[in-house]
C-alpha positions as CSV (number, residue, x, y, z in Angstrom):
1,M,133.3,-77.2,155.4
2,R,131.8,-79.6,157.9
3,L,133.2,-83.1,157.7
4,K,131.9,-86.2,159.2
5,T,132.6,-90.0,159.1
6,F,129.7,-92.6,158.9
7,T,130.4,-96.3,159.4
8,A,127.7,-98.7,158.3
9,K,127.2,-102.3,157.2
10,S,126.5,-101.3,153.6
11,L,127.0,-98.3,151.3
12,P,123.4,-97.7,151.0
13,E,123.0,-97.7,154.7
14,A,125.9,-95.2,155.1
15,M,124.5,-92.9,152.3
16,T,121.1,-93.0,154.3
17,R,122.9,-92.0,157.3
18,V,124.7,-89.2,155.6
19,R,121.4,-87.7,154.1
20,E,119.8,-87.8,157.5
21,R,122.6,-86.1,159.4
22,L,124.0,-83.6,156.8
23,G,121.0,-83.2,154.5
24,P,120.7,-83.7,150.6
25,D,123.5,-81.1,149.9
26,A,126.3,-83.3,151.5
27,V,129.0,-84.7,149.2
28,I,130.9,-87.8,149.6
29,L,134.7,-87.2,149.7
30,E,135.9,-90.6,150.5
31,Q,134.7,-94.2,151.0
32,Q,136.5,-97.2,152.3
33,T,135.7,-100.9,152.6
34,L,136.6,-102.1,156.1
35,E,138.3,-105.4,157.0
36,S,135.3,-106.1,159.3
37,G,133.0,-106.1,156.2
38,G,131.4,-102.6,156.6
39,V,132.1,-99.4,155.1
40,R,133.3,-96.0,156.1
41,V,132.2,-92.7,154.3
42,V,133.6,-89.3,154.7
43,A,131.0,-86.7,153.8
44,A,131.3,-83.0,153.8
45,L,128.7,-80.0,153.9
46,E,129.6,-76.6,152.8
47,Q,128.6,-74.0,155.5
48,R,127.8,-70.3,155.0
49,G,130.2,-67.9,156.6
50,E,132.7,-70.6,157.7
51,T,136.1,-69.4,158.9
52,S,139.4,-71.3,158.3
53,G,140.0,-74.3,160.5
54,A,142.0,-77.6,160.6
55,F,139.7,-79.4,158.1
56,T,139.6,-76.7,155.5
57,G,141.9,-76.0,152.6
58,E,144.6,-78.1,151.3
59,G,145.3,-81.1,153.7
60,G,142.1,-80.6,155.5
61,L,140.8,-84.1,154.5
62,D,144.1,-85.7,155.4
63,A,143.9,-84.1,158.9
64,F,140.2,-85.2,159.4
65,N,141.2,-88.7,158.4
66,A,144.2,-88.8,160.7
67,L,142.2,-87.8,163.7
68,S,139.3,-90.2,162.6
69,A,141.9,-93.1,162.4
70,A,143.3,-92.2,165.8
71,F,140.0,-92.0,167.6
72,D,139.1,-95.5,166.1
73,Y,142.4,-97.0,167.4
74,H,141.9,-95.6,170.8
75,G,138.2,-96.8,170.9
76,L,136.5,-93.5,171.7
77,P,132.6,-93.6,171.8
78,I,130.8,-91.9,168.9
79,G,129.5,-88.9,171.1
80,L,133.0,-88.2,172.2
81,T,134.5,-88.6,168.8
82,D,132.0,-86.1,167.3
83,R,132.5,-83.5,170.0
84,L,136.5,-83.8,169.7
85,M,136.1,-83.6,165.9
86,A,134.0,-80.5,166.0
87,A,136.4,-78.8,168.5
88,A,139.5,-79.8,166.6
89,G,138.1,-78.8,163.2
90,S,137.4,-75.2,164.5
91,V,141.2,-74.8,165.5
92,D,143.3,-73.0,162.9
93,A,146.3,-75.2,163.2
94,D,149.1,-76.3,161.0
95,T,149.1,-80.0,161.9
96,P,146.6,-82.6,163.0
97,Q,148.3,-83.0,166.2
98,L,148.1,-79.2,167.1
99,A,144.4,-79.3,166.0
100,L,143.8,-82.2,168.3
101,A,145.5,-80.4,171.2
102,G,143.2,-77.4,170.7
103,G,140.3,-79.7,170.6
104,L,141.3,-81.4,173.8
105,D,141.9,-78.1,175.5
106,A,138.3,-77.1,174.5
107,V,136.5,-80.4,175.7
108,F,138.6,-81.3,178.7
109,T,139.8,-79.6,182.0
110,F,143.4,-80.2,182.7
111,G,145.2,-79.6,186.0
112,A,148.4,-80.6,187.8
113,P,148.7,-82.8,190.9
114,P,149.1,-80.5,193.9
115,S,152.4,-80.2,195.5
116,G,151.3,-78.1,198.5
117,P,148.2,-77.5,200.7
118,T,144.9,-77.4,199.2
119,A,141.6,-75.9,200.1
120,K,140.1,-79.2,200.8
121,P,141.7,-82.7,201.6
122,L,142.1,-84.9,198.7
123,L,140.3,-88.2,199.2
124,L,141.4,-90.9,196.8
125,I,138.6,-93.1,195.7
126,G,138.1,-95.8,193.0
127,P,137.9,-99.6,192.4
128,P,140.0,-102.0,194.4
129,G,143.4,-102.4,192.9
130,A,143.4,-99.2,190.9
131,G,146.6,-97.9,192.6
132,K,145.2,-95.4,195.3
133,T,147.9,-96.1,198.0
134,A,150.9,-95.8,195.6
135,T,149.1,-92.7,194.1
136,A,148.8,-91.2,197.6
137,A,152.5,-91.8,198.2
138,K,153.3,-90.1,194.9
139,L,151.3,-87.0,195.9
140,A,153.1,-86.9,199.2
141,A,156.4,-87.2,197.2
142,L,155.5,-84.2,195.0
143,A,154.9,-82.1,198.2
144,R,158.3,-83.1,199.7
145,V,160.0,-82.2,196.4
146,R,158.6,-78.7,196.7
147,G,159.5,-78.4,200.3
148,N,155.9,-78.6,201.7
149,P,154.8,-81.0,204.3
150,A,152.1,-83.6,203.9
151,T,149.9,-85.8,206.0
152,L,148.6,-89.2,204.7
153,I,145.4,-90.5,206.4
154,T,144.9,-94.3,205.6
155,M,141.6,-96.1,205.9
156,D,142.9,-99.2,204.1
157,L,143.8,-100.9,207.4
158,G,142.5,-104.5,206.7
159,K,144.8,-105.3,203.7
160,A,147.6,-107.8,204.5
161,G,150.9,-105.7,204.8
162,G,149.1,-102.7,203.8
163,M,149.8,-100.7,207.0
164,A,153.5,-101.6,206.9
165,Q,153.7,-100.3,203.3
166,V,152.1,-97.0,204.1
167,Q,154.3,-96.5,207.1
168,A,157.4,-97.2,205.0
169,F,156.1,-94.7,202.5
170,T,155.5,-91.9,205.1
171,D,158.8,-92.6,206.8
172,A,160.8,-92.3,203.7
173,L,159.0,-89.2,202.6
174,G,159.0,-87.5,206.0
175,A,155.2,-87.2,205.9
176,E,152.8,-87.6,208.8
177,L,150.7,-90.6,209.1
178,R,147.2,-90.9,210.5
179,Q,144.6,-93.7,210.5
180,A,140.7,-93.7,210.4
181,R,138.3,-96.5,210.3
182,D,134.9,-94.8,209.6
183,A,133.4,-91.4,208.9
184,D,133.8,-90.1,212.6
185,S,137.3,-91.1,213.0
186,L,138.2,-89.7,209.6
187,A,136.6,-86.3,210.5
188,H,138.7,-86.3,213.8
189,A,141.9,-87.3,211.8
190,V,141.4,-84.4,209.3
191,G,140.6,-81.9,212.1
192,G,144.0,-82.6,213.7
193,C,146.0,-81.9,210.4
194,A,148.1,-78.9,210.3
195,D,146.8,-76.1,207.9
196,D,150.0,-76.0,206.0
197,H,149.9,-79.7,205.1
198,L,148.8,-81.2,201.9
199,V,146.3,-83.8,203.4
200,I,145.7,-87.0,201.3
201,I,143.3,-89.8,202.3
202,D,143.9,-93.2,201.0
203,T,140.5,-95.1,201.3
204,L,139.4,-98.7,200.7
205,G,138.6,-99.7,197.3
206,A,134.8,-99.6,196.5
207,S,133.3,-101.6,193.7
208,P,131.2,-99.3,191.5
209,Y,128.4,-101.9,191.7
210,D,128.4,-102.2,195.5
211,A,125.7,-99.9,196.8
212,D,126.7,-100.1,200.5
213,A,130.4,-99.5,199.7
214,L,129.4,-96.6,197.6
215,R,127.2,-94.9,200.3
216,E,130.1,-95.5,202.7
217,T,132.5,-93.6,200.3
218,A,130.0,-90.7,200.0
219,D,130.0,-90.6,203.9
220,W,133.7,-90.3,204.0
221,I,133.8,-87.5,201.5
222,A,131.2,-85.6,203.4
223,A,132.9,-86.2,206.8
224,A,136.3,-85.1,205.6
225,G,135.0,-82.1,203.7
226,A,137.1,-83.5,200.9
227,D,137.5,-83.2,197.1
228,G,137.1,-86.7,195.6
229,V,139.9,-87.9,193.3
230,L,139.2,-90.8,191.3
231,V,142.0,-93.1,190.7
232,L,141.3,-95.3,187.7
233,P,143.7,-97.5,185.4
234,A,144.1,-95.9,182.0
235,G,143.5,-98.9,179.8
236,G,139.9,-99.9,180.6
237,D,137.1,-100.5,178.3
238,P,135.9,-96.9,177.2
239,L,132.2,-97.6,177.9
240,E,132.9,-99.4,181.3
241,S,135.2,-96.6,182.2
242,A,132.6,-94.0,181.6
243,E,130.1,-95.7,183.6
244,V,132.5,-96.0,186.5
245,A,133.5,-92.4,186.3
246,I,129.8,-91.3,186.3
247,T,129.3,-93.4,189.4
248,Y,132.1,-91.9,191.5
249,A,131.3,-88.4,190.1
250,D,127.9,-88.9,191.7
251,L,129.7,-89.5,194.9
252,G,131.7,-86.4,194.8
253,A,134.7,-87.2,192.6
254,R,135.9,-84.0,190.9
255,H,139.3,-85.0,189.4
256,L,140.8,-87.9,187.7
257,I,144.2,-89.5,188.2
258,A,145.0,-92.2,185.6
259,T,147.3,-95.0,186.6
260,R,149.3,-97.5,184.7
261,L,149.9,-95.2,181.7
262,D,153.1,-96.9,181.2
263,A,151.4,-100.3,180.4
264,T,148.7,-98.6,178.3
265,R,148.5,-98.1,174.5
266,R,144.8,-97.3,174.0
267,L,143.5,-94.4,175.9
268,G,139.8,-94.4,175.0
269,G,139.0,-95.5,178.6
270,L,140.9,-92.6,180.1
271,L,139.3,-90.0,177.9
272,S,135.8,-91.4,178.2
273,A,136.0,-91.5,182.0
274,A,137.1,-87.8,182.1
275,H,134.5,-86.7,179.6
276,A,131.6,-88.8,181.1
277,G,132.4,-87.9,184.7
278,R,133.2,-84.3,183.9
279,L,136.4,-84.8,185.9
280,S,139.5,-82.7,185.6
281,L,142.5,-84.6,184.4
282,M,144.7,-84.2,187.6
283,G,147.6,-86.3,186.4
284,A,148.9,-89.7,185.2
285,G,151.0,-92.5,186.9
286,I,153.7,-93.2,184.5
287,S,155.9,-95.7,186.5
288,A,155.8,-97.7,189.7
289,A,158.5,-95.3,191.2
290,I,157.1,-93.1,194.1
291,G,159.5,-90.2,193.2
292,G,158.7,-88.9,189.6
293,G,156.1,-91.6,189.0
294,L,153.2,-89.1,188.9
295,R,153.0,-86.4,186.3
296,A,150.8,-83.6,185.2
297,L,149.0,-83.8,181.9
298,N,148.3,-80.8,179.4
299,P,146.5,-80.8,176.1
300,M,149.7,-80.9,174.0
301,Q,150.9,-84.0,175.9
302,M,147.6,-85.6,175.6
303,A,147.5,-85.0,171.9
304,R,151.0,-86.6,171.5
305,L,149.8,-89.8,173.1
306,V,146.5,-89.9,171.0
307,L,148.1,-88.9,167.7
308,P,151.8,-89.2,167.3
309,A,153.3,-86.5,165.1
310,E,155.0,-87.1,161.8
311,P,158.9,-86.4,162.2
312,D,158.5,-83.0,160.4
313,E,155.7,-82.0,162.8
314,E,157.6,-82.6,166.0
315,D,158.6,-78.9,166.6
316,S,155.4,-77.3,165.4
317,G,154.8,-75.6,168.7
318,P,151.7,-75.3,171.0
319,P,148.2,-75.2,169.6
320,P,146.3,-72.0,169.8
321,G,144.6,-71.5,173.1
322,A,146.1,-74.6,174.7
323,D,148.7,-75.0,177.4
324,P,152.0,-75.0,175.4
325,G,153.7,-77.5,177.5
326,S,156.9,-78.4,175.6
327,D,157.4,-79.7,172.1
328,S,159.5,-82.6,172.6
329,G,158.6,-86.4,173.4
330,D,157.7,-89.6,171.5
331,N,154.7,-91.7,171.6
332,T,153.4,-95.2,171.3
333,P,155.0,-97.9,169.1
334,D,151.6,-99.2,168.0
335,T,151.2,-96.1,166.0
336,G,154.6,-96.0,164.5
337,V,156.7,-93.7,166.8
338,P,159.2,-95.4,169.3
339,G,158.7,-95.0,173.0
340,G,155.4,-95.0,174.8
341,P,152.9,-92.8,177.0
342,A,155.4,-92.6,179.8
343,D,158.1,-91.3,177.3
344,A,155.9,-88.8,175.8
345,I,155.0,-87.3,179.1
346,A,158.5,-87.7,180.8
347,G,160.1,-86.0,177.8
348,S,157.8,-82.9,177.7
349,G,158.3,-81.1,180.9
350,G,155.8,-82.9,183.2
351,Q,156.0,-82.1,186.9
352,R,158.2,-84.4,189.1
């Protein structure tokens, strides 16, 4: 059975959309009047040869509604909502949270922040004030915990007190510090780095609407032969975050590190950015602390953030086909479970 939600200003308009999308054989399972004055309709269409999934059988409609409500809460765009719904609905899972984890695993790419040398340097890019310098220090701290050396190349030389801050970070972490002002000096700095070092490049913030700054950022990525890592606060507007991610992906960003997850409850901006920019989710900043302040994300952890489990679902185990992670952790108070995003990740085996 294929289930889909339709939101419209009136019931006749919603019904028209149902017929247009699902055809004349669709049946209405549920309708709801919204506080905003519109209506929401849940429609279903029986499909031949369909297999079991999260939205079939007893509890299927409840699971569908749980995910739909969660996506509304987080402000996911319609296109991403439809794709996640289709992916989650195809997962044969016992709980909505496990179905969501399987759907996230199918739609997104997850990775861990590196703690040792990488094939290419990591060049951190993003809007001003996104947290690039702190993220660079957190990456160096991860390398130190694993016993690996790191080199931090800073290009953010004009900020008041910025150089002293970076110097304090590298001194405390035992990392090597280099400076670069332009593409040529950056290429020279990268060329002088040891092969066994994790090389992290902290750049100037570039507005996604400043064409000159974006061209300069693209030059830096090319000169360094680097992988771009977009550093972006997690709580932004979903559509704005998606546009920003596309802009930086066009420059060469391949990964996304979300910052300020400890100060964020709605994650539509984070998910929209990763989806629109086709960026792998490399990690999340969960506190201002340099040591332990950057954690990996996996599908199960993200599912806990988007859709907190009911108490009897807490130990349901990993979703089929997804990174199992760990099965502990709490979620956001806004959705009825104590704690927040930082607690959910910190309590579920994320990397320090």
